[in-house]
All heavy atoms as an XYZ file, in Angstrom:
913
protein
N      13.618    -26.345    -29.806
C      13.490    -25.581    -28.581
C      12.002    -25.392    -28.289
O      11.224    -25.104    -29.177
C      14.187    -24.227    -28.714
C      14.109    -23.424    -27.430
S      14.774    -21.741    -27.506
C      16.504    -22.059    -27.572
N      11.640    -25.570    -27.035
C      10.233    -25.460    -26.655
C       9.826    -23.999    -26.464
O      10.662    -23.127    -26.245
C       9.944    -26.243    -25.356
C      10.738    -25.655    -24.182
C      10.190    -27.711    -25.503
C      10.322    -26.160    -22.846
N       8.530    -23.759    -26.522
C       7.957    -22.460    -26.176
C       7.851    -22.449    -24.657
O       6.976    -23.096    -24.075
C       6.588    -22.316    -26.834
C       5.868    -21.035    -26.449
O       6.186    -20.424    -25.404
O       4.950    -20.653    -27.198
N       8.768    -21.762    -23.997
C       8.877    -21.823    -22.538
C       7.619    -21.296    -21.849
O       7.200    -21.828    -20.828
C      10.156    -21.115    -22.028
C      10.504    -21.565    -20.613
C      10.030    -19.613    -22.116
C      10.998    -22.975    -20.511
N       6.998    -20.278    -22.408
C       5.783    -19.732    -21.802
C       4.659    -20.761    -21.806
O       4.016    -20.995    -20.771
C       5.353    -18.469    -22.549
O       4.156    -17.969    -22.014
N       4.433    -21.401    -22.937
C       3.384    -22.422    -23.025
C       3.723    -23.631    -22.161
O       2.851    -24.202    -21.505
C       3.190    -22.845    -24.483
N       5.000    -24.006    -22.138
C       5.430    -25.175    -21.360
C       5.188    -24.959    -19.862
O       4.612    -25.817    -19.189
C       6.898    -25.458    -21.650
C       7.420    -26.719    -21.036
N       6.856    -27.958    -21.265
C       8.469    -26.935    -20.198
C       7.518    -28.873    -20.596
N       8.498    -28.284    -19.941
N       5.606    -23.828    -19.349
C       5.440    -23.568    -17.915
C       3.968    -23.400    -17.561
O       3.510    -23.898    -16.532
C       6.280    -22.352    -17.483
C       7.760    -22.740    -17.560
C       5.890    -21.875    -16.081
C       8.728    -21.640    -17.277
N       3.217    -22.730    -18.419
C       1.784    -22.581    -18.165
C       1.112    -23.950    -18.079
O       0.268    -24.176    -17.197
C       1.140    -21.715    -19.264
O       1.776    -20.429    -19.261
C      -0.338    -21.526    -19.024
N       1.506    -24.879    -18.936
C       0.902    -26.222    -18.897
C       1.351    -26.997    -17.653
O       0.566    -27.752    -17.076
C       1.218    -27.002    -20.168
O       2.576    -27.364    -20.225
N       2.599    -26.808    -17.220
C       3.079    -27.463    -15.997
C       2.251    -27.024    -14.794
O       1.894    -27.830    -13.934
C       4.572    -27.159    -15.758
C       5.437    -27.867    -16.793
C       4.999    -27.552    -14.341
C       6.899    -27.432    -16.780
N       1.920    -25.736    -14.742
C       1.210    -25.174    -13.588
C      -0.318    -25.325    -13.682
O      -1.021    -25.037    -12.713
C       1.582    -23.702    -13.421
C       3.053    -23.434    -13.083
C       3.355    -21.950    -13.151
C       3.402    -23.996    -11.717
N      -0.826    -25.794    -14.800
C      -2.274    -25.909    -15.004
C      -3.009    -26.691    -13.910
O      -4.114    -26.306    -13.525
C      -2.561    -26.507    -16.376
N      -2.435    -27.790    -13.375
C      -3.164    -28.539    -12.344
C      -3.490    -27.721    -11.084
O      -4.355    -28.114    -10.308
C      -2.213    -29.690    -11.995
C      -1.351    -29.849    -13.194
C      -1.198    -28.469    -13.762
N      -2.831    -26.600    -10.883
C      -3.077    -25.780     -9.687
C      -4.352    -24.950     -9.807
O      -4.845    -24.422     -8.808
C      -1.885    -24.855     -9.428
C      -0.557    -25.556     -9.158
C       0.565    -24.534     -9.056
C      -0.642    -26.403     -7.894
N      -4.870    -24.809    -11.029
C      -6.081    -24.009    -11.264
C      -5.955    -22.582    -10.740
O      -6.893    -22.044    -10.146
C      -7.318    -24.696    -10.681
C      -7.642    -25.976    -11.401
O      -7.587    -26.038    -12.619
N      -7.932    -27.022    -10.640
N      -4.786    -21.985    -10.941
C      -4.541    -20.594    -10.564
C      -4.239    -19.782    -11.808
O      -3.836    -20.325    -12.839
C      -3.335    -20.493     -9.620
C      -3.465    -21.123     -8.239
C      -2.136    -21.026     -7.500
C      -4.562    -20.438     -7.434
N      -4.408    -18.486    -11.703
C      -3.989    -17.593    -12.783
C      -2.469    -17.612    -12.842
O      -1.791    -17.531    -11.812
C      -4.475    -16.166    -12.535
C      -5.973    -16.017    -12.560
C      -6.467    -16.051    -13.981
C      -7.949    -15.714    -14.009
N      -8.484    -15.742    -15.345
N      -1.926    -17.725    -14.061
C      -0.490    -17.749    -14.286
C      -0.174    -16.668    -15.308
O      -0.808    -16.605    -16.367
C      -0.030    -19.131    -14.804
C       1.453    -19.123    -15.130
C      -0.346    -20.219    -13.778
N       0.811    -15.824    -14.993
C       1.158    -14.687    -15.845
C       2.628    -14.773    -16.244
O       3.498    -14.891    -15.388
C       0.925    -13.368    -15.108
C      -0.495    -13.177    -14.644
C      -0.912    -13.633    -13.396
C      -1.422    -12.531    -15.451
C      -2.209    -13.453    -12.967
C      -2.737    -12.349    -15.034
C      -3.110    -12.817    -13.785
O      -4.407    -12.641    -13.371
N       2.887    -14.678    -17.547
C       4.253    -14.655    -18.052
C       4.743    -13.210    -18.119
O       4.152    -12.373    -18.811
C       4.327    -15.292    -19.434
C       5.655    -15.116    -20.117
C       6.799    -15.698    -19.601
C       5.765    -14.350    -21.259
C       8.027    -15.535    -20.214
C       6.985    -14.188    -21.889
C       8.113    -14.775    -21.364
N       5.788    -12.920    -17.374
C       6.473    -11.630    -17.400
C       5.529    -10.443    -17.210
O       5.696     -9.396    -17.844
C       7.262    -11.481    -18.702
C       8.404    -10.499    -18.556
O       8.772    -10.107    -17.462
N       8.962    -10.089    -19.670
N       4.528    -10.603    -16.362
C       3.597     -9.519    -16.055
C       2.909     -9.820    -14.727
O       3.139    -10.869    -14.126
C       2.562     -9.355    -17.172
O       1.743    -10.490    -17.255
N       2.097     -8.910    -14.296
C       1.302     -9.091    -13.079
C      -0.147     -8.769    -13.409
O      -0.427     -8.065    -14.379
C       1.801     -8.192    -11.921
C       3.185     -8.600    -11.472
C       1.780     -6.727    -12.314
N      -1.079     -9.275    -12.608
C      -2.484     -8.974    -12.889
C      -2.778     -7.493    -12.678
O      -2.152     -6.837    -11.836
C      -3.244     -9.847    -11.890
C      -2.282    -10.163    -10.817
C      -0.924    -10.125    -11.439
N      -3.684     -6.985    -13.451
C      -4.098     -5.591    -13.309
C      -5.598     -5.540    -13.096
O      -6.297     -6.537    -13.277
C      -3.723     -4.785    -14.569
O      -4.365     -5.387    -15.695
C      -2.219     -4.747    -14.777
N      -6.084     -4.398    -12.721
C      -7.518     -4.222    -12.517
C      -7.868     -4.203    -11.045
O      -6.999     -4.242    -10.163
N      -9.136     -4.158    -10.786
C      -9.593     -4.015     -9.403
C      -9.684     -5.349     -8.665
O      -9.710     -5.366     -7.442
C     -10.952     -3.319     -9.376
O     -11.897     -4.072    -10.115
N      -9.735     -6.463     -9.382
C      -9.849     -7.765     -8.739
C      -8.592     -8.580     -8.995
O      -8.447     -9.197    -10.049
C     -11.077     -8.534     -9.269
O     -12.230     -7.711     -9.157
C     -11.289     -9.814     -8.487
N      -7.689     -8.578     -8.033
C      -6.467     -9.375     -8.126
C      -6.708    -10.658     -7.349
O      -7.183    -10.626     -6.214
C      -5.259     -8.593     -7.564
C      -5.022     -7.352     -8.431
C      -4.021     -9.464     -7.512
C      -3.930     -6.444     -7.934
N      -6.394    -11.822     -7.940
C      -6.644    -13.091     -7.248
C      -5.911    -13.169     -5.906
O      -4.849    -12.581     -5.739
C      -6.088    -14.137     -8.221
C      -5.951    -13.455     -9.533
C      -5.766    -12.011     -9.254
N      -6.484    -13.916     -4.956
C      -5.830    -14.107     -3.658
C      -4.507    -14.845     -3.813
O      -3.566    -14.616     -3.059
C      -6.734    -14.881     -2.700
C      -7.902    -14.036     -2.201
O      -7.899    -12.807     -2.399
O      -8.816    -14.626     -1.601
N      -4.437    -15.765     -4.775
C      -3.202    -16.481     -5.086
C      -3.034    -16.500     -6.600
O      -4.002    -16.721     -7.332
C      -3.229    -17.920     -4.576
C      -3.151    -18.044     -3.078
C      -3.013    -19.495     -2.641
O      -3.613    -20.388     -3.209
N      -2.216    -19.728     -1.617
N      -1.804    -16.257     -7.047
C      -1.491    -16.341     -8.467
C       0.011    -16.543     -8.615
O       0.768    -16.438     -7.648
C      -1.974    -15.110     -9.243
C      -1.346    -13.807     -8.830
C      -0.236    -13.296     -9.500
C      -1.861    -13.066     -7.771
C       0.339    -12.089     -9.124
C      -1.304    -11.861     -7.398
C      -0.202    -11.375     -8.076
O       0.361    -10.183     -7.699
N       0.428    -16.849     -9.836
C       1.839    -17.131    -10.097
C       2.297    -16.295    -11.282
O       1.574    -16.178    -12.285
C       2.044    -18.630    -10.385
C       1.678    -19.444     -9.143
C       3.484    -18.910    -10.828
C       1.667    -20.942     -9.359
N       3.492    -15.724    -11.162
C       4.135    -15.062    -12.289
C       5.456    -15.770    -12.554
O       6.029    -16.386    -11.660
C       4.378    -13.565    -12.017
O       5.244    -13.413    -10.886
C       3.072    -12.833    -11.753
N       5.935    -15.679    -13.795
C       7.226    -16.288    -14.105
C       7.859    -15.551    -15.275
O       7.187    -14.853    -16.036
C       7.075    -17.784    -14.425
C       6.388    -18.069    -15.729
C       7.126    -18.276    -16.890
C       5.007    -18.143    -15.806
C       6.493    -18.542    -18.090
C       4.362    -18.408    -17.000
C       5.116    -18.609    -18.146
N       9.162    -15.707    -15.385
C       9.901    -15.162    -16.504
C      11.200    -15.917    -16.665
O      11.664    -16.583    -15.742
C      10.175    -13.662    -16.337
C      10.956    -13.243    -15.103
C      12.293    -12.662    -15.517
C      10.170    -12.214    -14.329
N      11.747    -15.824    -17.857
C      13.034    -16.449    -18.130
C      14.110    -15.421    -17.818
O      14.138    -14.348    -18.402
C      13.103    -16.893    -19.591
C      14.346    -17.658    -19.922
C      14.297    -18.259    -21.313
O      13.724    -17.634    -22.230
O      14.832    -19.363    -21.472
N      14.994    -15.756    -16.881
C      16.057    -14.843    -16.456
C      17.215    -14.881    -17.447
O      17.727    -13.849    -17.864
C      16.568    -15.220    -15.050
C      15.439    -15.160    -14.029
C      17.727    -14.352    -14.626
C      14.917    -13.784    -13.759
N      17.647    -16.081    -17.812
C      18.805    -16.246    -18.685
C      18.584    -17.479    -19.554
O      18.064    -18.492    -19.085
C      20.108    -16.452    -17.866
C      20.430    -15.234    -17.024
C      21.284    -16.793    -18.783
C      21.583    -15.442    -16.053
N      18.991    -17.387    -20.806
C      19.192    -18.608    -21.584
C      20.592    -18.517    -22.177
O      21.034    -17.470    -22.614
C      18.099    -18.850    -22.627
C      18.154    -17.947    -23.838
O      19.157    -17.251    -24.051
O      17.180    -17.934    -24.594
N      21.301    -19.613    -22.094
C      22.683    -19.638    -22.579
C      22.995    -21.021    -23.144
O      22.337    -22.005    -22.807
C      23.663    -19.298    -21.449
O      23.549    -20.234    -20.396
N      23.993    -21.044    -23.999
C      24.393    -22.317    -24.597
C      24.914    -23.252    -23.509
O      25.755    -22.879    -22.706
C      25.469    -22.089    -25.648
N      24.382    -24.459    -23.480
C      24.845    -25.469    -22.527
C      25.716    -26.511    -23.212
O      26.615    -27.074    -22.606
C      23.659    -26.144    -21.851
N      25.438    -26.750    -24.496
C      26.197    -27.746    -25.246
C      26.228    -27.330    -26.715
O      25.185    -27.024    -27.300
C      25.554    -29.129    -25.109
C      26.221    -30.283    -25.847
C      27.649    -30.520    -25.339
C      25.381    -31.547    -25.711
N      27.435    -27.314    -27.252
C      27.607    -26.991    -28.669
C      28.354    -28.129    -29.352
O      29.242    -28.735    -28.758
C      28.387    -25.693    -28.850
C      27.635    -24.473    -28.360
C      28.411    -23.177    -28.579
O      29.576    -23.226    -29.021
O      27.838    -22.112    -28.292
N      27.968    -28.396    -30.587
C      28.644    -29.401    -31.402
C      29.025    -28.708    -32.709
O      28.145    -28.263    -33.455
C      27.732    -30.620    -31.675
C      28.419    -31.596    -32.609
C      27.342    -31.300    -30.379
N      30.329    -28.599    -32.947
C      30.783    -27.933    -34.164
C      30.265    -26.524    -34.286
O      29.782    -26.128    -35.341
N      30.314    -25.766    -33.213
C      29.826    -24.379    -33.165
C      28.317    -24.241    -33.370
O      27.831    -23.165    -33.691
C      30.568    -23.490    -34.169
C      32.018    -23.280    -33.790
O      32.327    -23.355    -32.579
O      32.849    -23.052    -34.686
N      27.584    -25.322    -33.199
C      26.129    -25.289    -33.290
C      25.561    -25.642    -31.914
O      25.888    -26.692    -31.356
C      25.604    -26.276    -34.359
C      24.085    -26.309    -34.361
C      26.145    -25.918    -35.723
N      24.741    -24.769    -31.404
C      24.125    -25.015    -30.094
C      23.089    -26.129    -30.214
O      22.181    -26.060    -31.034
C      23.457    -23.732    -29.583
C      22.887    -23.846    -28.202
C      22.313    -22.523    -27.695
O      22.670    -21.459    -28.221
O      21.505    -22.588    -26.762
N      23.239    -27.157    -29.385
C      22.287    -28.268    -29.399
C      21.526    -28.398    -28.079
O      20.575    -29.172    -27.989
C      22.975    -29.612    -29.748
C      23.523    -29.572    -31.169
C      24.059    -29.962    -28.763
N      21.967    -27.657    -27.063
C      21.277    -27.661    -25.777
C      21.407    -26.274    -25.152
O      22.484    -25.682    -25.159
C      21.867    -28.719    -24.846
C      21.103    -28.882    -23.548
C      21.645    -30.020    -22.711
O      22.800    -29.896    -22.235
O      20.933    -31.015    -22.532
N      20.290    -25.780    -24.624
C      20.245    -24.460    -24.013
C      19.926    -24.596    -22.527
O      19.015    -25.343    -22.154
C      19.161    -23.584    -24.678
O      19.454    -23.485    -26.069
C      19.113    -22.196    -24.071
N      20.678    -23.890    -21.712
C      20.410    -23.821    -20.273
C      19.492    -22.622    -20.044
O      19.824    -21.494    -20.393
C      21.729    -23.628    -19.518
C      21.576    -23.532    -18.025
C      22.952    -23.359    -17.382
C      22.856    -23.232    -15.884
N      24.195    -23.075    -15.280
N      18.318    -22.885    -19.444
C      17.321    -21.833    -19.239
C      17.063    -21.668    -17.744
O      16.680    -22.625    -17.073
C      16.049    -22.184    -19.985
C      16.325    -22.389    -21.487
C      15.129    -22.804    -22.239
N      14.439    -21.596    -22.687
C      13.486    -21.589    -23.599
N      13.077    -22.721    -24.143
N      12.918    -20.477    -23.972
N      17.280    -20.461    -17.244
C      17.005    -20.145    -15.842
C      15.656    -19.443    -15.766
O      15.430    -18.418    -16.413
C      18.093    -19.247    -15.259
C      19.503    -19.843    -15.248
C      20.497    -18.838    -14.690
C      19.549    -21.118    -14.442
N      14.774    -20.003    -14.959
C      13.404    -19.526    -14.842
C      13.159    -19.039    -13.420
O      13.506    -19.711    -12.454
C      12.401    -20.663    -15.163
C      12.716    -21.314    -16.512
C      10.966    -20.161    -15.081
C      12.648    -20.408    -17.696
N      12.558    -17.858    -13.297
C      12.136    -17.349    -11.988
C      10.626    -17.483    -11.885
O       9.897    -17.044    -12.775
C      12.524    -15.882    -11.814
C      12.037    -15.308    -10.488
C      12.477    -13.878    -10.289
O      13.654    -13.568    -10.454
N      11.545    -13.006     -9.933
N      10.175    -18.095    -10.805
C       8.747    -18.268    -10.533
C       8.429    -17.518     -9.252
O       9.082    -17.728     -8.225
C       8.387    -19.766    -10.376
C       6.916    -19.935    -10.042
C       8.751    -20.540    -11.630
N       7.433    -16.637     -9.320
C       6.986    -15.897     -8.145
C       5.603    -16.409     -7.750
O       4.691    -16.416     -8.575
C       6.907    -14.398     -8.422
C       8.265    -13.783     -8.626
O       8.962    -14.098     -9.585
N       8.652    -12.908     -7.735
N       5.483    -16.818     -6.509
C       4.211    -17.301     -5.976
C       3.668    -16.205     -5.074
O       4.329    -15.800     -4.111
C       4.412    -18.612     -5.192
C       4.988    -19.671     -6.143
C       3.111    -19.066     -4.546
C       5.514    -20.896     -5.448
N       2.495    -15.722     -5.402
C       1.873    -14.599     -4.696
C       0.652    -15.101     -3.934
O      -0.176    -15.818     -4.491
C       1.441    -13.533     -5.693
C       2.542    -13.014     -6.552
C       2.985    -13.541     -7.734
C       3.354    -11.878     -6.295
N       4.014    -12.785     -8.226
C       4.266    -11.754     -7.371
C       3.406    -10.931     -5.265
C       5.205    -10.742     -7.448
C       4.341     -9.919     -5.340
C       5.228     -9.824     -6.410
N       0.532    -14.705     -2.658
C      -0.602    -15.157     -1.863
C      -0.891    -14.164     -0.745
O       0.026    -13.594     -0.151
C      -0.306    -16.530     -1.254
O      -1.406    -16.988     -0.518
N      -2.169    -13.995     -0.458
C      -2.568    -13.145      0.667
C      -2.425    -13.885      1.987
O      -2.441    -13.263      3.042
C      -4.008    -12.662      0.485
C      -4.141    -11.618     -0.595
C      -5.531    -11.036     -0.610
C      -5.597     -9.891     -1.610
N      -6.896     -9.235     -1.607
N      -2.312    -15.212      1.940
C      -2.185    -16.007      3.165
C      -0.976    -16.934      3.028
O      -0.213    -16.850      2.072
C      -3.462    -16.815      3.387
O      -3.701    -17.662      2.283
N      -0.831    -17.830      3.967
C       0.301    -18.761      3.981
C       0.371    -19.531      2.667
O      -0.606    -20.116      2.217
C       0.127    -19.735      5.152
C       1.337    -20.617      5.357
O       1.965    -21.063      4.411
N       1.655    -20.871      6.598
N       1.559    -19.548      2.064
C       1.708    -20.202      0.762
C       2.608    -21.431      0.801
O       3.016    -21.939     -0.238
C       2.218    -19.231     -0.294
C       3.423    -18.401      0.093
C       4.608    -18.979      0.512
C       3.367    -17.023      0.020
C       5.704    -18.214      0.843
C       4.463    -16.246      0.354
C       5.627    -16.845      0.760
O       6.710    -16.079      1.094
N       2.901    -21.962      1.972
C       3.805    -23.111      2.077
C       3.338    -24.314      1.253
O       4.126    -24.931      0.539
C       3.998    -23.531      3.538
C       4.852    -22.549      4.312
O       5.624    -21.789      3.683
O       4.763    -22.538      5.550
N       2.074    -24.662      1.327
C       1.556    -25.806      0.566
C       1.668    -25.547     -0.929
O       2.087    -26.429     -1.694
C       0.089    -26.092      0.951
O       0.046    -26.397      2.345
C      -0.475    -27.250      0.154
N       1.337    -24.341     -1.362
C       1.418    -23.994     -2.776
C       2.865    -24.046     -3.273
O       3.131    -24.541     -4.369
C       0.815    -22.614     -3.026
C       0.791    -22.119     -4.462
C       0.096    -23.112     -5.388
C       0.122    -20.745     -4.531
N       3.806    -23.586     -2.464
C       5.222    -23.641     -2.833
C       5.654    -25.091     -3.056
O       6.314    -25.411     -4.047
C       6.104    -22.949     -1.775
C       7.584    -23.242     -1.994
C       5.848    -21.451     -1.762
N       5.256    -25.976     -2.167
C       5.595    -27.401     -2.314
C       4.987    -27.983     -3.578
O       5.628    -28.766     -4.287
C       5.139    -28.181     -1.087
C       5.957    -27.870      0.156
C       5.400    -28.553      1.382
C       6.138    -28.063      2.624
N       5.499    -28.507      3.857
N       3.755    -27.603     -3.885
C       3.103    -28.102     -5.092
C       3.834    -27.625     -6.344
O       4.048    -28.407     -7.276
C       1.643    -27.644     -5.133
C       0.775    -28.295     -4.082
C      -0.606    -27.679     -4.018
O      -0.793    -26.483     -4.253
N      -1.594    -28.499     -3.684
N       4.223    -26.359     -6.362
C       4.946    -25.814     -7.517
C       6.281    -26.535     -7.681
O       6.652    -26.953     -8.788
C       5.137    -24.289     -7.385
C       6.120    -23.761     -8.423
C       3.794    -23.566     -7.488
N       7.010    -26.698     -6.590
C       8.298    -27.407     -6.661
C       8.112    -28.814     -7.206
O       8.851    -29.252     -8.083
C       8.943    -27.482     -5.276
C       9.586    -26.189     -4.823
C      10.264    -26.330     -3.501
N      11.337    -27.325     -3.578
C      12.115    -27.649     -2.570
N      11.965    -27.071     -1.397
N      13.066    -28.554     -2.713
N       7.126    -29.536     -6.712
C       6.882    -30.904     -7.170
C       6.538    -30.953     -8.658
O       7.022    -31.821     -9.382
C       5.779    -31.567     -6.352
C       6.219    -31.888     -4.939
O       7.399    -32.013     -4.662
N       5.257    -32.007     -4.037
N       5.702    -30.020     -9.118
C       5.330    -29.998    -10.526
C       6.544    -29.739    -11.419
O       6.737    -30.406    -12.433
C       4.255    -28.932    -10.778
C       2.859    -29.254    -10.243
C       1.951    -28.031    -10.342
C       2.256    -30.428    -11.009
N       7.363    -28.757    -11.038
C       8.542    -28.435    -11.845
C       9.554    -29.579    -11.832
O      10.104    -29.946    -12.873
C       9.193    -27.130    -11.370
C       8.625    -25.911    -12.030
C       7.463    -25.332    -11.565
C       9.256    -25.348    -13.123
C       6.927    -24.209    -12.173
C       8.738    -24.229    -13.744
C       7.566    -23.649    -13.266
N       9.805    -30.130    -10.657
C      10.794    -31.212    -10.558
C      10.326    -32.457    -11.309
O      11.139    -33.165    -11.903
C      11.114    -31.491     -9.092
C      11.918    -30.348     -8.470
C      12.062    -30.425     -6.960
O      11.483    -31.329     -6.319
O      12.747    -29.538     -6.413
N       9.028    -32.723    -11.330
C       8.519    -33.878    -12.071
C       8.668    -33.694    -13.587
O       8.616    -34.665    -14.337
C       7.057    -34.153    -11.717
O       6.209    -33.167    -12.269
N       8.878    -32.447    -14.032
C       9.062    -32.157    -15.457
C      10.531    -31.953    -15.832
O      10.840    -31.472    -16.916
C       8.261    -30.904    -15.847
C       6.769    -31.126    -15.836
C       6.316    -32.096    -16.919
O       6.897    -32.076    -18.023
O       5.376    -32.857    -16.667
N      11.448    -32.296    -14.905
C      12.865    -32.230    -15.223
C      13.558    -30.931    -14.877
O      14.732    -30.749    -15.191
N      12.859    -30.008    -14.233
C      13.483    -28.763    -13.782
C      14.212    -29.033    -12.468
O      13.762    -29.850    -11.658
C      12.433    -27.681    -13.535
C      11.840    -27.083    -14.779
C      10.936    -27.796    -15.558
C      12.176    -25.805    -15.175
C      10.371    -27.258    -16.691
C      11.619    -25.239    -16.308
C      10.714    -25.972    -17.068
N      15.307    -28.345    -12.242
C      16.048    -28.439    -10.985
C      15.941    -27.107    -10.251
O      16.230    -26.052    -10.819
C      17.516    -28.744    -11.280
C      18.368    -28.844    -10.039
C      19.838    -29.071    -10.377
O      20.139    -29.591    -11.462
O      20.676    -28.712     -9.536
N      15.494    -27.166     -8.992
C      15.409    -25.925     -8.207
C      16.815    -25.501     -7.818
O      17.606    -26.299     -7.329
C      14.559    -26.121     -6.953
C      14.279    -24.804     -6.224
C      13.379    -25.039     -5.022
N      14.085    -25.759     -3.976
C      14.821    -25.168     -3.035
N      14.943    -23.870     -2.991
N      15.425    -25.903     -2.131
N      17.136    -24.234     -8.051
C      18.471    -23.733     -7.716
C      18.462    -22.749     -6.559
O      19.502    -22.530     -5.940
C      19.169    -23.111     -8.942
C      18.317    -22.016     -9.568
C      19.514    -24.185     -9.958
C      19.006    -21.245    -10.671
N      17.302    -22.151     -6.264
C      17.231    -21.252     -5.112
C      15.777    -20.934     -4.777
O      14.865    -21.268     -5.513
C      18.035    -19.963     -5.344
C      17.543    -19.165     -6.530
O      16.403    -19.268     -6.949
N      18.420    -18.359     -7.104
N      15.615    -20.289     -3.657
C      14.307    -19.827     -3.218
C      14.464    -18.801     -2.128
O      15.440    -18.845     -1.373
N      13.537    -17.852     -2.070
C      13.596    -16.839     -1.011
C      12.232    -16.190     -0.852
O      11.423    -16.169     -1.775
C      14.638    -15.776     -1.326
C      14.290    -14.884     -2.478
S      15.512    -13.574     -2.638
C      14.698    -12.537     -3.819
N      11.998    -15.705      0.348
C      10.819    -14.892      0.596
C      11.169    -13.461      0.243
O      12.163    -12.916      0.741
C      10.412    -14.948      2.074
C       9.872    -16.303      2.486
O       9.078    -16.866      1.717
O      10.241    -16.791      3.560
N      10.385    -12.858     -0.619
C      10.594    -11.445     -0.932
C      10.007    -10.622      0.213
O       8.945    -10.958      0.742
C       9.929    -11.084     -2.246
N      10.689     -9.578      0.638
C      10.187     -8.774      1.757
C       8.836     -8.132      1.434
O       8.661     -7.579      0.358
C      11.252     -7.695      1.946
C      12.416     -8.102      1.130
C      11.934     -9.064      0.101
N       7.911     -8.260      2.358
C       6.609     -7.604      2.186
C       6.738     -6.176      2.711
O       7.259     -5.956      3.801
C       5.520     -8.358      2.936
C       4.140     -7.837      2.609
C       3.045     -8.711      3.153
C       1.719     -8.178      2.654
N       0.623     -8.555      3.482
N       6.286     -5.243      1.910
C       6.403     -3.839      2.282
C       5.030     -3.242      2.505
O       4.015     -3.778      2.042
C       7.147     -3.081      1.188
C       8.545     -3.619      0.963
C       9.265     -2.902     -0.159
O       8.861     -1.836     -0.598
N      10.338     -3.496     -0.631
N       4.999     -2.125      3.189
C       3.736     -1.431      3.445
C       3.014     -1.187      2.122
O       3.616     -0.743      1.149
C       3.994     -0.100      4.147
C       2.741      0.666      4.374
C       2.584      1.131      5.794
O       3.433      0.834      6.633
O       1.584      1.782      6.045
N       1.754     -1.524      2.084
C       0.968     -1.342      0.875
C       0.882     -2.588      0.016
O       0.032     -2.673     -0.867
N       1.782     -3.554      0.233
C       1.707     -4.809     -0.519
C       0.481     -5.598     -0.068
O       0.211     -5.706      1.126
C       2.954     -5.673     -0.293
C       4.184     -5.140     -0.988
O       4.051     -4.231     -1.815
O       5.278     -5.637     -0.699
N      -0.232     -6.183     -1.011
C      -1.414     -6.960     -0.651
C      -1.116     -8.453     -0.558
O      -1.901     -9.201     -0.006
C      -2.524     -6.729     -1.680
O      -2.092     -7.151     -2.958
N       0.025     -8.887     -1.098
C       0.350    -10.308     -1.163
C       1.763    -10.568     -0.630
O       2.645     -9.722     -0.771
C       0.304    -10.809     -2.607
C      -1.055    -10.876     -3.202
N      -1.791     -9.770     -3.506
C      -1.811    -11.943     -3.566
C      -2.951    -10.139     -4.022
N      -2.980    -11.455     -4.074
N       1.939    -11.751     -0.059
C       3.278    -12.254      0.225
C       3.825    -12.824     -1.080
O       3.066    -13.230     -1.958
C       3.232    -13.350      1.302
C       2.771    -12.855      2.633
C       1.441    -13.014      3.024
C       3.650    -12.229      3.508
C       1.005    -12.565      4.252
C       3.220    -11.775      4.742
C       1.894    -11.939      5.109
N       5.160    -12.895     -1.193
C       5.781    -13.313     -2.447
C       6.932    -14.266     -2.165
O       7.894    -13.902     -1.502
C       6.278    -12.075     -3.197
C       6.966    -12.390     -4.505
O       6.936    -13.510     -4.994
N       7.589    -11.391     -5.075
N       6.820    -15.478     -2.675
C       7.901    -16.466     -2.614
C       8.520    -16.544     -4.001
O       7.809    -16.700     -4.999
C       7.361    -17.839     -2.203
C       8.408    -18.920     -2.115
C       9.274    -18.736     -0.886
C      10.161    -19.935     -0.633
N      10.727    -19.908      0.695
N       9.843    -16.434     -4.067
C      10.558    -16.469     -5.338
C      11.334    -17.782     -5.416
O      12.094    -18.107     -4.510
C      11.541    -15.275     -5.454
C      12.255    -15.301     -6.794
C      10.817    -13.951     -5.229
N      11.125    -18.523     -6.503
C      11.837    -19.773     -6.737
C      12.598    -19.676     -8.055
O      12.076    -19.127     -9.037
C      10.866    -20.956     -6.818
C      10.025    -21.254     -5.586
C       9.031    -22.374     -5.887
C      10.901    -21.621     -4.413
N      13.807    -20.195     -8.070
C      14.590    -20.254     -9.295
C      14.767    -21.702     -9.721
O      15.040    -22.581     -8.898
N      14.587    -21.961    -11.016
C      14.738    -23.299    -11.573
C      15.633    -23.241    -12.799
O      15.672    -22.232    -13.508
C      13.381    -23.878    -12.008
C      12.431    -24.131    -10.885
C      11.495    -23.183    -10.518
C      12.460    -25.333    -10.184
C      10.604    -23.413     -9.476
C      11.582    -25.577     -9.150
C      10.655    -24.615     -8.792
N      16.335    -24.334    -13.065
C      17.107    -24.471    -14.297
C      16.516    -25.628    -15.091
O      16.071    -26.625    -14.525
C      18.618    -24.670    -14.018
C      18.883    -25.982    -13.304
C      19.428    -24.577    -15.300
N      16.523    -25.448    -16.406
C      15.975    -26.445    -17.322
C      16.894    -26.509    -18.534
O      17.319    -25.479    -19.061
C      14.563    -26.024    -17.749
C      13.930    -26.906    -18.780
C      13.512    -28.181    -18.459
C      13.739    -26.460    -20.078
C      12.919    -28.997    -19.406
C      13.138    -27.267    -21.029
C      12.730    -28.543    -20.681
N      17.237    -27.711    -18.962
C      18.080    -27.888    -20.134
C      17.185    -28.279    -21.317
O      16.533    -29.311    -21.285
C      19.165    -28.923    -19.872
C      20.180    -28.439    -18.867
C      20.007    -28.665    -17.516
C      21.275    -27.698    -19.292
C      20.930    -28.193    -16.589
C      22.212    -27.217    -18.379
C      22.020    -27.466    -17.032
N      17.174    -27.429    -22.302
C      16.287    -27.559    -23.463
C      17.113    -28.032    -24.656
O      18.064    -27.365    -25.061
C      15.667    -26.192    -23.748
C      14.550    -26.239    -24.745
O      14.178    -27.329    -25.201
O      14.024    -25.150    -25.069
N      16.763    -29.191    -25.196
C      17.490    -29.743    -26.331
C      16.807    -29.371    -27.632
O      15.585    -29.248    -27.687
C      17.576    -31.266    -26.202
C      18.339    -31.715    -24.986
C      18.375    -33.224    -24.833
O      17.790    -33.926    -25.679
O      18.980    -33.691    -23.866
N      17.594    -29.205    -28.665
C      17.052    -28.907    -29.993
C      16.651    -30.187    -30.678
O      17.146    -31.219    -30.493
C      18.091    -28.158    -30.830
C      18.232    -26.729    -30.408
C      19.039    -26.373    -29.346
C      17.539    -25.734    -31.082
C      19.154    -25.058    -28.959
C      17.659    -24.409    -30.700
C      18.478    -24.086    -29.628
O      18.584    -22.786    -29.243
């Protein structure tokens, strides 16, 4: 089984953006664009003789931007799909008063073999 945090961070490396696993940036200087992600679910996808040999992993990726993020969303989708992830959903999270960034949420599934 792969280290999902390291794997996703390496997938997103070509974007040259800050990437945060299961957290958000803190402090007075928050980047104009950044990405957060977390694993929503992992479950057995394939078992042989009561031994799990493949895990289904659902990953949520949040793309944060102060400006239009359409190009960045396409880049993220392309990077994930080129690594064998399948996009299962996407949505714009509602921007509320006081929010500094727009937020696009993407869901991906990945099958991890042992």
